[in-house]
C-alpha positions as CSV (number, residue, x, y, z in Angstrom):
1,M,78.4,-139.3,-76.1
2,K,78.9,-141.7,-73.1
3,L,82.0,-139.9,-72.2
4,K,80.1,-136.7,-71.9
5,Q,77.7,-138.2,-69.7
6,N,80.3,-139.6,-67.3
7,R,82.1,-136.2,-67.2
8,L,78.6,-134.6,-66.3
9,G,78.0,-137.0,-63.7
10,I,81.5,-136.6,-62.2
11,I,80.9,-132.7,-62.1
12,I,77.4,-132.9,-60.3
13,V,78.9,-135.3,-57.6
14,T,82.0,-133.1,-57.2
15,F,79.7,-130.1,-56.7
16,L,77.5,-131.7,-54.3
17,I,80.8,-132.8,-52.3
18,V,81.9,-129.2,-52.1
19,I,78.5,-127.9,-50.9
20,V,78.4,-130.7,-48.1
21,G,82.1,-129.8,-47.3
22,F,81.2,-126.1,-47.0
23,M,78.4,-126.7,-44.8
24,L,80.4,-129.0,-42.4
25,F,83.6,-126.9,-42.2
26,Y,82.8,-123.4,-42.9
27,P,82.6,-121.3,-39.5
28,K,79.1,-120.7,-38.2
29,S,77.4,-117.4,-38.4
30,D,76.7,-115.5,-35.1
31,K,73.1,-115.2,-36.2
32,E,70.8,-118.0,-35.2
33,P,69.2,-119.8,-38.2
34,I,66.0,-118.9,-39.4
35,G,63.1,-120.5,-37.4
36,N,65.0,-119.9,-34.1
37,V,64.5,-116.2,-33.7
38,P,66.4,-114.8,-30.6
39,K,64.4,-113.4,-27.8
40,K,64.4,-109.4,-27.6
41,E,65.4,-107.6,-24.6
42,L,64.8,-104.1,-23.3
43,N,67.9,-103.3,-21.3
44,E,70.2,-100.5,-20.9
45,K,72.3,-101.3,-23.9
46,E,69.1,-101.0,-26.0
47,V,68.2,-97.7,-24.5
48,N,71.6,-96.3,-25.0
49,Q,71.7,-97.3,-28.8
50,K,68.7,-94.9,-29.1
51,L,70.6,-91.9,-27.6
52,P,71.2,-89.1,-28.1
53,L,67.7,-88.1,-29.1
54,T,66.9,-84.6,-30.0
55,L,63.6,-82.7,-30.6
56,T,62.3,-79.2,-30.8
57,V,59.4,-78.1,-28.5
58,S,57.2,-75.0,-28.5
59,Q,57.4,-72.0,-26.4
60,E,54.8,-73.3,-24.2
61,D,56.5,-76.4,-23.4
62,I,59.8,-75.3,-21.9
63,R,59.4,-76.6,-18.5
64,P,62.1,-79.1,-17.9
65,E,59.4,-81.7,-16.7
66,T,57.6,-81.3,-20.1
67,I,60.6,-81.3,-22.2
68,A,61.6,-84.6,-20.3
69,Y,58.1,-86.0,-21.1
70,R,58.3,-85.1,-24.8
71,L,61.8,-86.8,-25.1
72,W,60.7,-89.9,-23.0
73,F,57.5,-90.4,-25.2
74,D,59.6,-90.4,-28.3
75,L,62.0,-92.8,-26.8
76,M,59.1,-95.2,-25.9
77,Q,57.7,-94.8,-29.2
78,K,61.0,-96.0,-30.9
79,F,60.8,-99.3,-28.5
80,K,57.2,-99.7,-29.7
81,D,58.3,-99.6,-33.3
82,D,61.0,-102.1,-32.7
83,G,58.4,-104.4,-31.3
84,L,59.9,-104.5,-27.8
85,I,57.0,-103.0,-25.8
86,K,53.2,-102.7,-26.4
87,N,53.0,-99.6,-24.3
88,A,54.3,-97.3,-21.7
89,F,52.7,-95.0,-18.9
90,F,54.3,-92.5,-16.8
91,K,53.7,-91.8,-13.1
92,R,55.6,-88.7,-12.5
93,F,58.4,-86.5,-13.7
94,H,60.7,-84.6,-11.2
95,L,63.4,-82.1,-11.8
96,L,66.4,-83.1,-9.8
97,E,69.1,-80.6,-10.6
98,G,70.6,-78.3,-13.4
99,D,69.9,-74.9,-15.0
100,E,68.0,-73.9,-18.4
101,K,71.1,-75.1,-20.4
102,E,71.5,-78.8,-18.9
103,F,69.4,-80.4,-16.4
104,V,68.4,-84.0,-14.9
105,V,64.8,-85.1,-14.7
106,A,63.6,-88.3,-12.9
107,V,60.7,-90.2,-14.7
108,V,58.8,-93.0,-12.8
109,H,57.2,-95.1,-15.3
110,Q,56.0,-98.5,-16.3
111,V,56.0,-100.4,-19.5
112,E,54.1,-103.4,-21.1
113,P,56.6,-105.7,-23.0
114,N,55.6,-107.5,-26.1
115,E,55.3,-111.2,-25.8
116,G,58.7,-112.8,-25.7
117,T,60.6,-109.5,-24.7
118,K,62.8,-109.8,-21.7
119,T,63.7,-106.8,-19.7
120,S,66.3,-105.8,-17.2
121,F,64.4,-103.2,-15.5
122,G,62.2,-105.3,-13.3
123,E,59.9,-108.3,-13.1
124,I,56.6,-108.4,-15.3
125,N,53.7,-108.3,-12.8
126,D,50.3,-110.2,-13.1
127,K,49.0,-107.4,-15.2
128,G,51.7,-107.8,-17.7
129,L,53.5,-104.6,-16.7
130,V,57.1,-103.9,-15.4
131,D,56.2,-101.2,-12.7
132,N,58.1,-98.4,-11.1
133,I,61.0,-98.2,-13.4
134,V,63.1,-95.0,-12.3
135,W,65.3,-93.3,-14.9
136,K,67.3,-90.3,-14.5
137,L,67.3,-88.3,-17.9
138,K,70.2,-86.0,-18.8
139,I,68.9,-83.2,-21.1
140,R,70.8,-80.5,-22.8
141,N,69.7,-77.4,-24.5
142,E,71.4,-77.3,-27.9
143,E,70.0,-73.8,-29.0
144,G,66.7,-72.1,-28.9
145,L,64.0,-74.6,-28.4
146,T,66.0,-77.5,-29.3
147,Y,66.9,-80.2,-26.7
148,T,68.9,-83.4,-26.6
149,L,68.5,-86.4,-24.4
150,V,72.1,-87.1,-23.8
151,S,72.1,-90.0,-21.4
152,F,70.0,-91.9,-18.7
153,E,70.8,-93.6,-15.6
154,N,68.6,-96.6,-14.1
155,S,67.7,-95.9,-10.4
156,N,66.3,-97.9,-7.6
157,D,64.9,-94.9,-5.9
158,K,61.3,-95.7,-6.3
159,L,60.3,-92.7,-3.9
160,I,62.1,-90.2,-6.0
161,G,60.0,-87.0,-6.5
162,L,57.6,-87.7,-3.7
163,P,56.6,-84.7,-1.5
164,P,58.4,-84.4,1.7
165,V,57.4,-87.0,4.3
166,Q,56.1,-86.0,7.6
167,G,55.9,-88.0,10.7
168,K,52.6,-88.2,12.7
169,E,54.1,-86.0,15.5
170,S,55.0,-83.2,13.1
171,Y,51.7,-83.4,11.4
172,Q,50.0,-83.0,14.7
173,K,52.2,-79.9,15.8
174,E,51.6,-78.4,12.5
175,A,47.7,-78.9,12.5
176,G,47.4,-77.7,16.2
177,I,46.3,-81.2,17.6
178,E,47.2,-81.4,21.1
179,S,47.3,-84.7,23.1
180,N,47.6,-85.0,26.9
181,D,48.2,-88.2,28.7
182,D,47.2,-86.6,31.8
183,F,43.6,-87.1,30.9
184,R,42.8,-90.7,30.0
185,Y,40.6,-93.6,30.9
186,E,41.2,-97.3,31.6
187,I,38.5,-100.2,32.0
188,T,39.2,-102.8,34.6
189,N,36.7,-105.5,35.3
190,D,33.9,-103.8,33.4
191,I,34.7,-100.7,35.6
192,L,35.4,-97.4,33.7
193,K,37.8,-95.1,35.5
194,I,39.3,-91.6,34.5
195,T,42.3,-89.5,35.6
196,Y,43.2,-86.0,35.2
197,D,46.6,-86.3,36.7
198,N,48.3,-89.0,34.7
199,G,47.2,-91.8,36.9
200,K,47.9,-90.4,40.3
201,N,44.3,-90.3,41.3
202,W,41.4,-92.2,39.5
203,V,37.6,-91.4,39.5
204,V,35.1,-94.3,38.9
205,V,32.5,-93.4,36.3
206,P,29.0,-94.5,37.3
207,V,28.1,-96.4,34.1
208,S,27.9,-100.0,33.0
209,T,29.8,-101.4,30.1
210,D,26.4,-102.5,28.6
211,E,25.5,-98.8,28.5
212,L,29.0,-97.8,26.9
213,F,28.9,-100.4,24.3
214,G,25.1,-100.8,23.7
215,G,23.5,-100.8,20.2
216,D,24.8,-102.1,17.0
217,Y,28.4,-102.6,18.3
218,S,30.4,-106.0,18.5
219,G,34.0,-104.9,18.9
220,P,36.3,-105.2,22.0
221,K,35.2,-103.8,25.3
222,N,38.5,-103.0,26.7
223,D,38.5,-99.8,24.8
224,L,35.8,-97.2,24.3
225,I,34.3,-96.7,21.0
226,K,36.4,-94.1,19.2
227,S,35.1,-90.5,19.4
228,S,32.2,-91.6,21.7
229,Y,33.6,-89.7,24.6
230,I,35.4,-86.3,25.8
231,I,37.9,-86.2,28.7
232,S,39.0,-83.0,29.9
233,P,39.1,-81.2,33.4
234,K,36.4,-78.7,32.2
235,R,34.1,-81.4,30.6
236,T,34.1,-85.2,30.5
237,A,31.2,-86.9,28.6
238,F,30.4,-90.5,27.4
239,V,27.6,-91.4,24.7
240,L,25.4,-94.1,26.2
241,F,22.8,-96.5,24.5
242,S,20.3,-98.6,26.3
243,N,16.6,-99.6,25.7
244,Q,16.3,-97.7,22.5
245,E,17.5,-94.6,24.2
246,L,20.5,-92.4,23.5
247,Y,22.1,-90.5,26.5
248,L,25.0,-88.4,27.3
249,L,26.7,-89.0,30.8
250,M,28.4,-85.7,31.6
251,T,30.5,-84.1,34.4
252,T,31.9,-80.6,34.6
253,D,33.7,-80.9,37.9
254,Q,35.9,-83.7,37.2
255,G,33.8,-86.6,38.3
256,K,32.3,-85.1,41.6
257,T,28.7,-84.9,40.2
258,W,27.2,-86.4,37.0
259,D,24.3,-85.5,34.8
260,K,22.6,-88.3,32.5
261,I,21.0,-86.3,29.7
262,L,18.4,-88.2,27.4
263,I,19.2,-87.0,23.8
264,K,16.7,-89.1,21.9
265,D,14.5,-92.1,22.3
266,Q,12.6,-94.8,20.3
267,L,15.7,-95.5,18.3
268,S,16.9,-98.8,16.5
269,P,20.4,-99.8,17.6
270,V,22.9,-97.1,17.3
271,R,26.1,-97.9,15.5
272,Q,28.5,-94.8,15.2
273,R,28.6,-92.1,17.7
274,F,30.7,-89.0,17.5
275,V,30.5,-86.2,20.2
276,G,32.4,-83.1,20.6
277,F,32.1,-79.3,21.9
278,T,33.4,-76.3,19.7
279,S,32.6,-73.9,22.7
280,E,31.6,-73.9,26.2
281,K,28.1,-73.8,25.0
282,D,28.0,-75.3,21.5
283,G,28.2,-79.1,20.9
284,Y,27.3,-81.8,18.5
285,L,26.4,-85.7,18.3
286,I,26.6,-87.4,15.1
287,F,25.1,-90.8,15.2
288,T,23.8,-93.6,12.8
289,C,21.5,-96.4,13.1
290,D,19.0,-98.6,11.1
291,R,22.2,-100.2,9.3
292,T,21.3,-102.8,6.6
293,M,24.4,-104.4,5.0
294,S,26.4,-101.1,3.8
295,W,23.7,-98.6,4.3
296,E,22.5,-96.8,7.4
297,A,20.5,-93.6,8.5
298,N,22.6,-90.7,9.8
299,F,21.7,-87.8,12.2
300,V,23.1,-84.8,13.6
301,M,22.2,-83.3,17.0
302,K,23.3,-80.1,18.4
303,T,23.4,-78.3,21.7
304,H,23.7,-74.6,22.5
305,D,23.6,-74.8,26.4
306,G,26.6,-76.9,27.3
307,G,24.8,-80.2,26.7
308,K,21.7,-79.9,28.8
309,T,19.3,-80.1,26.0
310,W,19.8,-81.1,22.4
311,E,17.9,-80.7,19.2
312,M,17.9,-82.3,15.7
313,A,20.2,-80.3,13.3
314,G,19.8,-82.2,10.0
315,S,21.2,-85.4,8.1
316,V,23.3,-86.0,5.0
317,N,20.3,-87.0,2.8
318,E,22.4,-87.3,-0.5
319,T,23.9,-90.7,0.8
320,Q,23.3,-93.5,3.2
321,Q,26.7,-95.2,3.1
322,L,28.2,-96.2,6.4
323,I,29.9,-93.1,8.1
324,T,33.6,-93.6,9.1
325,S,34.1,-90.3,10.8
326,G,32.4,-87.0,11.6
327,G,32.9,-83.7,13.5
328,F,32.4,-79.9,13.5
329,I,35.1,-77.4,13.5
330,N,32.8,-74.7,15.0
331,D,29.1,-74.6,15.4
332,K,28.6,-73.7,11.7
333,L,31.3,-75.7,9.8
334,G,31.3,-79.4,10.1
335,F,32.2,-82.6,8.1
336,I,31.2,-86.3,7.7
337,S,33.1,-89.0,6.0
338,F,31.4,-91.8,4.3
339,G,34.5,-94.0,3.6
340,A,35.2,-94.9,-0.2
341,V,32.9,-94.7,-3.1
342,N,33.2,-97.7,-5.4
343,V,31.9,-97.1,-8.9
344,M,32.5,-99.6,-11.7
345,D,35.5,-99.2,-13.6
346,E,36.9,-96.5,-11.5
347,H,39.1,-96.4,-8.7
348,P,37.6,-96.1,-5.0
349,R,37.7,-92.5,-4.1
350,P,37.0,-90.7,-0.6
351,S,33.5,-89.6,0.0
352,I,33.3,-86.5,2.6
353,Y,30.5,-84.0,2.9
354,R,30.8,-80.4,4.3
355,T,28.2,-78.2,6.0
356,D,28.7,-74.4,6.8
357,D,25.2,-73.9,8.5
358,G,25.4,-76.1,11.5
359,G,24.2,-79.4,9.7
360,G,21.0,-78.6,8.0
361,N,22.6,-78.6,4.3
362,W,25.4,-80.7,3.2
363,E,27.4,-80.8,0.0
364,E,30.0,-83.4,-1.1
365,V,33.7,-82.1,-1.3
366,E,36.0,-83.1,-4.0
367,V,39.2,-84.6,-2.7
368,P,41.6,-84.8,-5.9
369,I,43.7,-87.8,-5.8
370,P,47.0,-87.6,-7.9
371,D,47.1,-90.3,-10.6
372,E,49.8,-92.2,-9.0
373,Y,47.8,-92.8,-5.8
374,K,44.2,-93.4,-7.3
375,G,42.7,-96.4,-5.4
376,I,45.4,-96.3,-2.8
377,F,44.1,-93.4,-0.5
378,T,40.4,-93.8,-0.3
379,V,39.0,-92.7,3.1
380,A,39.0,-89.3,4.4
381,E,39.2,-88.2,8.0
382,V,37.8,-85.3,9.7
383,P,39.9,-82.2,8.9
384,V,41.6,-79.9,11.5
385,F,41.9,-76.1,11.1
386,K,44.7,-73.8,12.7
387,D,45.0,-70.1,11.8
388,G,42.5,-70.4,8.9
389,Q,44.4,-73.3,7.2
390,G,42.8,-76.7,7.0
391,T,44.5,-80.1,7.0
392,L,42.9,-83.2,5.9
393,L,44.3,-86.6,5.9
394,V,43.1,-89.5,3.7
395,N,43.8,-93.2,4.8
396,Q,44.2,-96.4,2.9
397,G,41.0,-97.8,4.3
398,P,41.0,-101.2,6.2
399,D,42.4,-103.2,3.6
400,G,45.2,-100.8,2.3
401,D,48.8,-102.3,1.8
402,Y,50.7,-99.6,0.1
403,L,53.9,-99.2,2.0
404,G,52.5,-101.1,4.9
405,G,49.1,-99.6,4.9
406,K,49.8,-96.8,7.4
407,V,51.0,-94.1,5.1
408,M,48.5,-91.3,4.4
409,A,47.9,-88.5,2.0
410,K,47.7,-84.9,3.5
411,Y,45.7,-82.1,2.0
412,T,45.4,-78.5,2.7
413,S,42.5,-75.9,2.3
414,E,42.6,-72.1,2.5
415,D,38.7,-71.7,2.1
416,E,37.3,-73.4,5.0
417,G,37.4,-76.9,3.4
418,K,35.5,-76.0,0.3
419,T,38.5,-77.0,-2.0
420,W,41.4,-79.2,-1.1
421,V,45.0,-79.5,-2.5
422,F,47.3,-82.4,-2.3
423,S,50.1,-81.5,0.0
424,S,52.4,-84.5,1.1
425,L,52.4,-88.0,2.6
426,V,52.1,-88.5,6.4
427,D,54.4,-91.3,7.4
428,S,53.0,-92.3,10.8
429,E,55.3,-95.2,11.3
430,N,58.4,-94.0,9.6
431,V,58.2,-96.6,6.9
432,L,59.4,-94.2,4.3
433,D,62.5,-93.3,6.5
């Protein structure tokens, strides 16, 4: 009996020695031990492991961009199922090349990685997103309505698929905006002078800077208030404000004689002032006053005798936001921009009103901002018209910083500005070149 117990002890000890030796000397597994799970990574290898990817679409979904979206969606769903990402959002799809049998579509998108997921496609921003990921998707038609995502290529071209970019000069030429350095002004030692021959001769304007910059204005006084004046050989005019009175100082003979015309009196300090003539006889003056924080009253004055007399045409009563710009295309058609509208839980958007009866009635015009630009382009400028086509620019507002803040969105209209269609970007400082 005792011998059996000794043998049993020897067997147990021998077994334990074998187990310990196995743990010490057996080659380690490539896998990490339980409790130290390796971090997941969304990288090119991970994407390629999911390819090729095939699906069948309906007859209504045979546009290359739509097919690419369906395949991209299914691919993102696989990453979600694997626990690599929480969500994914596309910005745009753009057909690059190919035919109905095989084509390449670029997708600009963003992903929200799961906690602990690394990615080789960019840094995670403060919103938890990897933004502006650009993939080129190569897609092949197998047969009928069946398509396969064959391969993908990561790209650094974050501007891929954007509309053609214009410079400011090409935009002005297309829109019919003419500029002439022969007609300009300068302010020296508080004296305003104008020239009609590119500085060869100068005419002193009989006005004080207090009148030029009177009212609710606190900006620099070495440049005139934008849109508060007209300089041309046929008519030169300056809007003045002093002692609660709004005037127009005007000459039609290049400064030989001047007329000071009272437009309206008993006014509180005037802030904005936009003056212009749409014909030899018809003109407008849009001005604002009674500013309180971000609200003010607006008024539209009209003349039909070349500026000798003025009468009230109307106001935009639907809003009292601060005006950023205003003007008329002809005696009937006019626009006033009220900057950006900010509504809770929505992106800021442009607010621009239109009249087609000379300023008596105004309606807000929709400016449809593409999804990828919402919250970026926020302030509409007064449109211009040439040969029946309207051109509208929307800038980024005073705090815009997209691509330096100077790039603008361009819109066109074929119905006198009732509706607008996004056209392209205008790159005034060539930052996209």
